[in-house]
N, C-alpha and C positions, 0 to 999 in steps of 0.2 A: 262364402263371406255370410255373417250373420244378419240379416235385414232389420232386425230389431236394434242394433247399435249395442255397444259393450261399454262398460267402464274397466277399463284396461290398467295394471299394472305391471311394471317391468324391473327385472333384475335378475340376479343368479338364484337367489334363495336357498342358497346351501344351508341345510339343516333345518329350514322351514321352522326357525326360532320364534320366540315370543314377538319379537320387533316384526318378522315377515307376517305373523298371523295378525297382528293387529292392522297393518296397512291392508292385507287381504280382506278381514273383516269389514274395514271401511269401505272397500270397493264394493262387497255384497250388499252393505246397508243402502248405499246409494242406487245401487242397481236396483234393489227392490223397490226403493220409493220412487224411482223414474221408471220402472218397467223395462229395464234393460237387462243385460246379460253381464257377467263378471267373466273376465279373460285374463289369464296371467299368462305373461311372457317371460319364460325362464331360459338365461343364457347359458350356452354350453361351451366351456373352454377346452380346446385340445390340450393334450398334457404338454406339449412345447412351449405353450404360451405362460405356464406357471413360472415363476420365479424360481431361483434355486432355494431360497428361504421359504417357500411354500409349506406349511406343515401338512398338507393333504386335505381333501373333502371330508365333510363330516359325515356325509352320507351319499349312496351312490346316486346317481341321475334317475335310476328306476324308483329308489325309495323316494327320492323327491316327489317324483310324480305322484306316487301312491299318496304322500302326506298330503299334497296340494289337492288332490282329488278328494281326499277324505275330508277335507274342510267345506266341500259343498259347492266349488266354483263351477260354471257352466263349462268353461273351456281352459284347457292348458296347451301352451305351444312351446316346444323348444327351439329357441333361436342358436344356430351353430355360427360361432362367432367367425369361423372362416368363410362362411358364407355371406355374412354381413358386415365384416369388419372394413370393407372399401366403399361402403355407402356414405354418401355424405350426410350429415345430420336432415337436411330435406329430404334426400332421399330414403332415409330410415322413415321419416314422418310418412311420407307418401306411399311406400312400398309395404310397410310392416305395421306402422299404427292405423292406417287409413285403409288400405288394400286388404291386408292379411286380416285384421283385428276389427274393422269398423269402429273405430274409435269416436266415443261421443266425448269421453273425459278420460284423461290419464293420471293416476296416481303414483308419485314417484317419492324417493327419498331427497333430502336436501341435497346430497352430492352426487346426484345422477349425473352420469356423463353418457354422451352416445355420438354415434358417428364416426367417420374415419379420423382416426388419431385421437377420439374422443373431444372432439372440439366443440360438440353441442353440450350444454348445460340447461338449467332449469329455466333461466330466464330467456334463452333462445328458444327452448320448447314452448314457452308461452307465446313469443312471437310468433312461430310457426302455428300455434293453437289459433290466434287471433286470424292469421291467414287463412288457414283452412277448416276454420269451424270447429274446433274442439276445445274446451276446457283444461286446464292443469292444475293439480292440487299438490303443493309440496309439502311432503309430511317431515316434521323437523326430527332431529335426534330424538330416540326413544331410550329412556334411562331406567335401569332397576338397582336398586339400593346404591345410587350415585356412580353406577358403572354404565357406560353407553353399549347397548346391547349390539354386538356385531359378530359375524361369523369368525371373522380373525380373531376376536377375544376369545370366543369359544373354543376354537382349535388351541390357542394357548392354555388354556385351562385343562383341555384333556390331556395335552401332550405333557403338562407339569403334573397330572396324578391329580387334580383338584377337581375330582369328577362329580362331587356334591353340588359344587359351584356352577359349573358347566351344566348339570341338570336343572339348575334353577333357572338360568338363562335361555337354555332350549325350551322350558316349558314343560318338559317330559324328560324320563330316564334316556341317556345317551345309550346307544346299542352299537353291538358288533354283530352282522350277520355271516353265514358262511356255511360252507358243508362239512358235514362230519366225515374225516377221512382217518385212515389207518395209521396209528403211530407206533411207538416203539414198546408200547404196554408197560412203560416204567412207572406209572401210576397205580396200576393193578398189581405191580410186586412190592410196591410200598403200602398196599392195603387201601388204597384211594384211586379206583380206576377213573381216569379221565376220557372226556372226548376231544380230540383235536379238531380245531376249525381252521379250515381254509378259506381266509377272506378271498373278495373279487379283486382280480387286479386292476383296480380303477384309483388308484394313486388316493388314498384314504389315509386321514390323520392316524398315527400310531398313538395309543396311550402311553403313558410312561411306563417302564417295565416295572413289574411288581405284582402284588395278590390284591384282588379287589372282591368284595361281596359283590354278587351277581345273583340274577333272576333269569331263568332260561325258559323260554317259550318254545313249546313242542307241542305240536297239533293241536293247538286251541288251548293249552294249559300251561301255566307258571309252575317252574319248580326252583327253590332256592338251590344256591351254589357257591363255589369260591373259584374265581378264575386267576391264572398264572400268567402274565403276559412276559415273555423273555426267552433266556437261551438256556436255562436249566445247567448253571454253572456246576453245580455238585455231581451231577450224574452226566454230563455230555460235554463235549469241547466242539459240538455241532452250532456254526455261527448263524444259522436260521432262525428267525424269531418265529416263537410258537405260541399258540393261543389254546389253552387247555383248561378244561373246565371240569372240577369233581362236582357232579350233581347230588346234592346231600338226600340220603335215602331213596335213591332212584335205582332201577335195573331195568334194563333193556337195550336192545339193539339199536343203535341210532345211525351206523354207517349208511352214508350216501344221503341221510335226510339232511334238509335245510333247517338251521335253527337261527334264532335270534336270541342274544345274550345281553341284557340290560346291565350296565355298570352302575352299581347304587353307592358304593363306598369304597376309598383306598384304604387297605389295611397295612400294607408295609411295602418297602422298596425289595427289590430282587438281591437275594442274598447268596452267597456260597459257604456251604456248611462243610465241617470237618470232616464228617461220615453220615452215612445213610439214616442212623439213628437220630441224628439231630435234626436232620431234614424232617423225618417221620414226625417228630414231636413237634416241630413248628408246624407242619401242616395240620396235625391234631389240634394245635392252638388256632390256628386259622379257622378251622371249620367250627370249631367251639364259638367263637366270636362272631361268626357269620350268623350261628344259630341265635345268639343273643340280639344281633343286628335285628333279625327278622320278628323275633319276640317282642321288641320294643318298637319297631319303625314300620310293620307291616303297613299300618293304616294309613301312614303318611306319605307311602310310595304312590305317585299318582300318574297314570298313563298321560293324562292331558291336564294342564292347570287351566282353571276358568280366571280369564284375566280381564281388566279393564284400564282405562288409561285416564290419568289426571293431567290436566294440560296446564303448564307454567307459561302463560303468555309474555310474562316479562323477560323469562330467559330463554324462550322460543324453545323449549324443550316438551317433550312428552315423559309421563312417568308411568310405568306399570303398577299396578295394584291388583292383589290377589282377592278374588271374592271369597 
């Protein structure tokens, strides 16, 4: 247990989007002011707890940990829902907030629920804070372009192919990571050799089938490319979803390497063409459109947006503004 005490924030933090970063930044600012530590408690759900209509995680838990740590917090702890789900709200406070995290102040969203059957809410957390000697800060809904920022909304944007909007709400480009595996080498036969990516089996959100402008991160460098997500209906009857990337003006062996592919723009939905020549012509068109995208937009592709908050006290909302 940290003897200095901590400013703690609790949640799932899937995607570590702009709203999450604002909450974590607030915790860091207060911790610095009072000479305390920042401690993020991130909840991990087992797959069988997700509802049937759950679209999938935005990033893997390992990527979530990396992103939170890169924000400069002092501690990150994953809470396994299976292990904490039967704790009463008061047991959650005593065992997790006090014993584990040494909480001096906890910062949570307005809709925060905790304890067995989600019986605890922010008001009850305040009551327990008064009883056990920690304070509670309730963060109101955070909006961007009059839309509430949430992981659920971002998942919907990704699955609808609205990747440029998803990137805005994430505050950085959405990405797909995985290991390059052997494919059927169909792209090579078409004149556009592709890498085939195998994603981790961690119930991740699937973007809309189609063609995207992407940027591929390999060994410390970025390369422009075009990614097809889908079934390749023109050349295959295989019903397994494929993630294939043509890296523009790149040559080299990437088999078994882990790569990260940032999705920047949605070009078109998946199509079935009459013949191979039609497909090749469309791929050439896709590549040319991707080149034009990078010629005009490269400077606007941001790894991480610098953001601030405007407070609307009358409507009990926070609004994101970019610097």
